[in-house]
SEKEKOL-376726 format. One record per atom (N, C-alpha, C, O): x, y, z. Coordinates in steps of 0.2 Angstrom, whole numbers, plus 5000, padded with zeros to 4 digits. Layout:
BEGIN
XYZ ...
END
This chain:
BEGIN
490952404901 490852444906 491452494906 491952474905 491252554907 491852604907 492152604914 491852584919 492752634914 493152624920 492852674925 492952664931 492352724924 492052764929 491552724933 491352754938 491252674930 490652644933 490952594939 491452574939 490552594944 490752554950 490452484948 489852474947 490852424949 490652364949 490252344955 490452374961 489652314954 489152294960 489152224962 489352174957 489052204968 489052134970 488452104966 487852134965 488652044963 488152014959 487952034952 487552004948 488252094950 488152114944 488352074938 488852044938 487852054933 488052014927 488152064922 487952114921 488652034917 488852074911 489452124912 489552154907 489752124918 490352164918 490852134913 491052074913 491152184910 491752174905 492352194907 492452254909 492852154907 493552174908 493952164902 493952104899 494252214900 494752214894 495452234897 495552284900 495952184895 496552194898 497052174893 496952134888 497752194894 498252174890 498752134894 498852154899 498952074892 499452034895 500152054893 500252054887 500552074898 501152094897 501652054901 501452024906 502352064900 502852034904 503452074904 503552124900 503952064908 504552104908 504952104901 504952054898 505152164900 505552164894 506252134895 506552164899 506452084892 507152054893 507752104892 508252104895 507552154887 508152204885 508052264890 508552304890 507552274893 507452334897 506952314903 506452334903 507252284908 506952244914 506452294917 505852274918 506552354919 506052394922 505352404918 504852424921 505352394912 504752404907 504552334905 504852284906 503852344903 503552274901 503452284894 503352344891 503352224890 503152224883 502552174882 502352134886 502152194877 501452154876 501652084874 502152074871 501252034876 501351964874 500951954868 500351964868 501251924863 500851904857 500551834859 500851784861 499851834859 499451774861 499351724855 498951684856 499651734850 499451694843 499451624844 498951594842 500051604847 500151524847 500251494855 500551444856 499851534859 499851514866 499351454867 498851444863 499551404872 499151354873 498451364876 498051324876 498451414880 497851444883 497951514886 498551534886 497351544887 497451614889 496951614895 496451574895 497051654900 496551664905 496551734909 496951774908 496151734914 496151794919 496151764926 495751714928 496551784930 496651764938 496351824941 496551884940 495951804946 495651854951 495851854958 495951794960 495951904961 496151904969 495551934972 495351994971 495251904977 494651924980 494951974986 495551974987 494552014989 494752064995 495152025000 495552055004 494951965002 495251915007 495951895004 496251855007 496151914998 496751884995 496751814992 497351794990 496251784993 496251714990 496151724982 495851774980 496351684978 496351684971 495951624967 495851574970 495751644961 495551594957 495551614950 495651674948 495551564945 495751574938 495151554933 494751504935 495051594928 494651564922 495051554916 495451604914 495151504914 495551484908 495151454902 494651424903 495351474896 494951454890 495051384888 494751364883 495551344891 495651274889 495751234896 496051254901 495451174895 495551124901 496251104903 496651104898 496451104909 497151094911 497351084918 497651034920 497051124922 497151134929 496651114933 496051144931 496651084939 496051074943 495851134947 495251134949 496251184947 496151244951 495751304946 495751364948 495551284940 495251334936 494551314934 494351264935 494151364933 493551364930 493551374923 493751424920 493351324919 493351334911 492751364909 492251344910 492951424905 492351464903 492451494896 492651554895 492451444891 492651474884 492151524881 492351564876 491551524884 491051574881 491151644885 490851694882 491551654889 491651714893 492351754892 492451814895 492751714889 493451744888 493651734881 493551684877 493951794878 494151794871 494751834870 494851884874 495151824865 495751854863 495451914858 495051894853 495651974859 495452024854 495852034849 496452034850 495652024843 496052024837 496352094836 496052144838 496952094834 497452044832 497752024838 497952064843 497951954839 498151924845 498851954846 499151944852 499251984842 499852014843 499852074848 500352094850 499252094849 499152154854 499152134861 499152174866 499052064862 499052044869 498452054873 498452064879 497852074869 497252104873 496752044873 496652004869 496452044880 495951994880 495352024883 495352084886 494751994882 494052014885 493751974889 493651914887 493551984895 493251934899 492551964901 492452024902 492051934900 491351954902 491051904908 491051844907 490851934913 490651894919 489951884918 489551934918 489751824916 489051804914 488651774920 488051744920 489051774926 488651744932 488651784938 488351764943 488851844938 488851894944 489351864949 489151864955 489951854947 490451824951 490751864957 491051834961 490651934956 490951974961 490351974967 489852014966 490551934972 490051924977 490251954984 489851944989 490751994984 491052024990 491252094988 491552104983 491052144992 491352204991 492052214994 492252174998 492352264991 493052274993 493452284987 493252294981 494152284988 494652294983 494852224980 495152184983 494652214973 494852154970 495352164965 495452224964 495752114963 496252124958 496152074952 495852024953 496452084947 496452034941 497052054937 497352104937 497251994933 497751994928 497651944923 497351894925 497951954917 497951904912 498451854913 498951874916 498351794911 498851744911 498851704904 498351704901 499451674903 499451634897 499851564899 500151564904 499751514895 500051454896 500351424890 500151434885 500951394892 501351364886 501451294889 501651284895 501451244884 501551174886 502151164881 502151174875 502751134884 503251114880 503451044882 503751024888 503350994878 503450924880 502950904886 502350914885 503150884892 502750874897 502750924902 502550914908 502950984901 503051034906 502551094904 502551114898 502051104909 501651164907 501751214912 501751214918 501851274909 502051334913 501451394912 501251404906 501251424917 500851484917 501151544918 501551554923 501051594914 501451654914 500951714916 500551734911 500951744922 500451794924 500751864921 501351884921 500251904919 500351974918 500352024925 500451994930 500252084924 500352134930 499552134932 499052134929 499552144940 498952144943 498652214942 499052264941 497952224941 497652284941 497052274946 496752224947 496952334950 496452334956 495852374954 495852414950 495252344957 494652374955 494152374961 494152314964 493852414963 493352414969 492652394967 492452414962 492352344971 491752324970 491352344976 491452334982 490752374974 490252404979 489652364980 489552314976 489252384985 488652344986 488052364980 487552334980 
END
């Protein structure tokens, strides 16, 4: 879907392409793209208009996520930090201002950390 189209409640097939970024350690006000090549999981987090959140992750791990491997993909090459999410269920069920951001997960030993990117907002209409 192009950025000019309005997302609609219950619409199936909405596509979201985004780049996962993080603060540049050498230039903190700026962000750099995350290389997703060796990440343990990638995902997208949504914030509804009422500010509650939920996540879609491509690998099982947290009880607060919906696993959806067929709707989330890394866009090649993974070094560009780009992911594509396709809503196959019509999950936008409330009109208003939604937000979304890419996230990635790293597991080191017994420690699992989620790293979120920057929020992007988008209005959903009736």
